[in-house]
C-alpha positions in Angstrom: 73.2 195.5 -11.5 71.4 198.7 -10.8 74.6 200.6 -10.3 76.0 199.8 -13.7 76.0 202.8 -16.1 77.0 203.4 -19.7 80.6 204.7 -19.8 81.8 202.8 -16.7 85.1 201.0 -17.2 85.4 197.3 -17.2 87.4 197.5 -14.0 84.6 199.3 -12.3 82.1 196.7 -13.4 84.3 193.9 -12.2 84.6 195.6 -8.8 80.8 195.9 -8.5 80.1 192.4 -9.6 82.9 190.7 -7.6 85.4 189.8 -10.3 85.8 189.0 -14.0 83.0 187.7 -16.1 82.2 184.0 -16.2 81.7 184.0 -20.0 82.9 186.4 -22.7 81.9 186.5 -26.4 84.3 188.5 -28.7 82.1 189.6 -31.6 85.1 190.7 -33.7 86.6 187.2 -33.5 83.3 185.8 -34.8 83.3 188.2 -37.8 80.3 190.3 -36.6 80.1 193.9 -37.8 81.5 195.5 -34.6 81.4 199.0 -36.0 77.6 198.7 -36.7 76.9 197.0 -33.4 78.7 199.7 -31.4 80.3 197.2 -29.0 82.8 194.4 -29.2 82.4 192.1 -26.2 79.4 190.6 -24.5 80.5 189.7 -20.9 78.2 187.6 -18.7 78.3 187.3 -14.9 76.3 184.4 -13.4 75.2 183.5 -9.8 76.6 180.2 -8.5 73.1 178.6 -8.8 72.8 179.9 -12.4 69.3 181.3 -11.7 70.4 184.9 -12.4 72.9 186.6 -14.7 74.1 190.0 -15.8 75.0 190.7 -19.4 77.2 193.7 -20.2 78.0 195.0 -23.7 81.6 196.4 -23.7 83.0 198.7 -26.3 86.5 198.5 -27.8 87.9 200.9 -25.3 86.5 198.7 -22.5 83.6 200.9 -21.4 80.1 199.8 -20.8 77.6 200.4 -23.6 74.6 198.7 -22.0 73.8 196.2 -19.2 70.9 193.9 -18.4 70.0 191.6 -15.6 68.0 188.4 -16.0 66.5 185.9 -13.5 66.0 186.4 -9.8 64.6 189.9 -8.9 65.3 191.4 -5.5 62.3 192.4 -3.4 61.7 196.1 -3.1 61.9 198.0 0.2 58.2 197.7 0.9 58.2 193.9 0.4 61.3 193.6 2.7 59.6 195.6 5.4 56.4 193.5 5.1 58.5 190.4 5.4 60.3 191.7 8.5 56.9 192.6 10.1 55.3 189.3 9.2 52.6 190.9 7.0 
């Protein structure tokens, strides 16, 4: 998730996240004002246990506008070191 950046192509996102999105919402098909929103699709990748997900807003030219992660957070480097050392 932290490697996702605005302007990335959808193919780059799929390569980082391990394949195509589990869910997709096409705002244009639902009659939303796509030009005002700035993006057309909301694509969602989910972990198999559904405790974490990544949502990516994708523009008409299939580039990332914004991305957000929800759910399980990964421990930082200090927490991982403490765990390894048993502290």
